VOGU-3710 file (C-alpha; in Angstrom, 3 decimals, decimal comma):
1> msdvrlstrn> -97,309/33,985/-103,007  -96,194/30,548/-102,565  -95,786/30,149/-106,363  -93,220/32,899/-106,418  -89,893/31,382/-106,477  -86,908/33,837/-107,133  -83,575/32,544/-108,015  -80,050/33,323/-108,762  -80,349/30,744/-112,095  -83,086/33,085/-113,032
11> itrtfraatp> -80,864/36,158/-112,695  -77,811/34,508/-114,747  -80,355/32,991/-117,653  -81,538/36,602/-118,215  -77,844/37,692/-118,069  -77,070/35,417/-120,741  -80,141/36,233/-122,835  -78,996/39,766/-123,089  -77,655/41,365/-126,194  -74,315/42,852/-126,841
21> sdretgvgwy> -76,101/46,299/-126,902  -77,975/45,172/-123,700  -74,558/44,333/-121,961  -72,670/47,408/-122,923  -75,634/49,980/-121,765  -75,727/47,924/-118,714  -71,972/47,893/-117,948  -71,771/51,744/-118,490  -75,329/52,529/-116,572  -73,950/53,637/-113,491
31> taahrvaaal> -70,712/55,084/-114,543  -72,775/57,284/-116,675  -75,223/58,307/-113,560  -71,743/58,791/-111,763  -70,982/61,805/-114,703  -74,522/63,040/-114,143  -73,571/63,521/-110,364  -70,211/64,585/-111,132  -71,808/67,054/-113,399  -74,260/68,602/-110,973
41> dprdpiraaa> -71,464/69,051/-108,088  -68,086/68,576/-109,453  -66,526/69,215/-105,923  -68,799/66,411/-104,209  -70,293/64,334/-106,680  -70,910/61,583/-103,478  -73,112/64,572/-102,335  -74,804/64,642/-105,993  -75,394/60,937/-106,275  -77,294/61,428/-102,741
51> viavlspllp> -79,481/64,027/-104,263  -80,195/61,823/-107,157  -80,926/58,661/-104,920  -83,488/60,484/-102,719  -85,683/61,901/-105,592  -85,638/58,912/-107,514  -88,864/56,883/-106,033  -91,251/57,047/-108,727  -89,470/59,233/-111,376  -88,071/58,066/-114,822
61> wprnvtearn> -84,499/58,507/-115,172  -84,499/61,476/-117,359  -87,065/63,044/-114,734  -85,043/61,962/-111,839  -81,916/64,153/-113,462  -84,136/66,977/-114,103  -85,238/67,366/-110,412  -81,646/66,626/-109,022  -80,535/69,666/-111,425  -83,404/71,853/-109,973
71> aytggpiral> -82,242/70,992/-106,380  -78,878/72,485/-107,121  -80,435/75,421/-108,930  -83,218/76,283/-107,143  -85,893/75,521/-109,354  -89,208/73,855/-108,550  -88,753/70,236/-107,681  -91,358/68,018/-108,964  -91,132/64,808/-106,652  -92,889/63,259/-103,739
81> gpnarkalri> -92,683/66,141/-100,994  -90,348/64,511/-98,323  -88,074/63,242/-101,102  -87,852/66,768/-102,241  -87,225/68,222/-98,630  -84,461/65,445/-98,255  -82,833/66,536/-101,533  -82,689/70,196/-100,473  -81,437/69,201/-96,937  -78,422/67,388/-99,011
91> vagedpefiv> -77,914/70,374/-101,312  -77,805/72,751/-98,030  -74,892/70,539/-96,623  -76,579/68,280/-94,079  -74,574/64,756/-94,164  -76,554/62,318/-96,801  -75,439/59,516/-94,642  -78,082/60,464/-92,040  -80,759/61,697/-94,614  -80,757/58,781/-97,441
101> sgpkvrafwr> -82,927/55,696/-96,049  -84,312/52,670/-97,554  -82,302/50,032/-98,586  -83,315/50,468/-102,406  -82,316/54,459/-102,391  -79,088/53,633/-100,220  -77,794/51,122/-102,762  -78,621/53,310/-105,642  -76,994/56,260/-103,742  -73,788/54,013/-103,205
111> tiadpaepqa> -73,666/52,469/-107,082  -74,042/55,993/-108,515  -71,246/57,336/-106,173  -69,125/54,657/-106,970  -69,825/52,652/-109,945  -67,315/49,860/-108,955  -69,066/49,318/-105,414  -68,583/45,586/-104,948  -71,573/45,151/-102,587  -74,733/47,294/-103,420
121> vvvdrhaidv> -77,833/45,895/-105,322  -80,801/48,392/-106,435  -83,548/45,788/-105,933  -86,392/47,478/-107,969  -89,536/45,982/-109,118  -87,555/44,723/-112,547  -84,901/43,243/-110,430  -87,346/41,191/-108,234  -89,022/40,060/-111,529  -85,952/39,066/-113,268
131> aagrvlgdrv> -85,314/37,171/-110,206  -88,669/35,726/-110,267  -88,497/35,076/-114,311  -91,456/36,496/-114,970  -93,354/39,852/-114,722  -95,100/39,905/-111,388  -97,985/42,264/-110,428  -97,396/45,219/-108,238  -99,579/43,328/-105,280  -97,325/39,984/-105,528
141> rstyvaraga> -94,016/42,030/-105,803  -95,199/44,256/-102,495  -96,325/41,338/-100,699  -92,959/39,662/-101,492  -90,794/42,714/-100,415  -92,270/43,521/-97,395  -91,231/40,252/-95,934  -88,701/40,343/-93,270  -85,140/39,751/-94,835  -86,512/39,819/-98,608
151> ydavsemyrr> -84,268/42,806/-99,974  -81,222/41,136/-98,468  -81,970/37,636/-99,748  -82,694/39,311/-103,214  -79,558/41,354/-103,053  -77,609/38,024/-102,072  -78,929/36,551/-105,352  -77,471/39,121/-107,567  -73,951/38,822/-105,753  -73,947/34,977/-106,204
161> aarrlsrehg> -74,922/35,769/-109,361  -72,237/38,225/-110,194  -69,601/35,899/-108,975  -70,752/33,084/-111,239  -70,871/35,172/-114,416  -67,182/36,730/-113,668  -65,994/33,457/-113,448  -67,879/31,899/-116,520  -66,689/35,270/-118,593  -63,408/35,751/-117,120
171> llftpatvqa> -64,578/39,619/-116,370  -65,314/41,058/-112,927  -69,007/42,011/-112,876  -70,118/43,874/-109,697  -73,645/42,700/-108,743  -74,819/46,288/-109,509  -73,712/45,629/-113,386  -75,413/42,303/-112,874  -78,544/44,082/-112,209  -78,068/47,057/-114,736
181> itwvywrreh> -77,524/44,495/-117,584  -80,321/42,283/-116,446  -82,510/45,610/-116,147  -81,648/46,902/-119,481  -82,809/43,596/-121,161  -85,936/42,931/-119,144  -87,476/46,868/-119,433  -86,721/46,486/-123,316  -88,226/42,492/-123,410  -91,187/43,647/-121,442
191> avahhr> -91,315/47,132/-122,855  -91,959/48,426/-119,387  -91,611/52,040/-118,094  -88,257/53,431/-117,218  -88,320/53,879/-113,609  -85,502/52,750/-111,380
//
């Protein structure tokens, strides 16, 4: 672990390496996800965003959407059992605020519910790799994120990167947008599975 150094500089460097296509996809990622939530539950897309978020661990995005749809239509939910039960509780009307847990899942909920959310950052394995400037193994990554304050520290790196890049480009980039753009680039460059 001592040789793993995460930095805002690695995030901004990755952002600058992104192609125009990467940037376009990343800029629109959470807006597109919000449209999915609004289609699932037009009266309460924030609730649908919570359903998507609680089902997201270990699911690639297309399957995440399918399982969220199943939660709404009564189809079988093929996700981790506790997550499926949370999704059903939210669909049944329980307040997501008391069900959605964990910093990553809560951030995913917030960014889908409001793509312009100014603070939330989804710190997944790719976000950590981007901040490290290299692909880390699962064991190294897990050891890092298990440290007290690690999630908040990485989130703050993305917030700093968003402020720098916004000044540099004369555009407003939220931390979630920076994370999404770098995620799109990183995923393409490293040909990794499409998990959030």
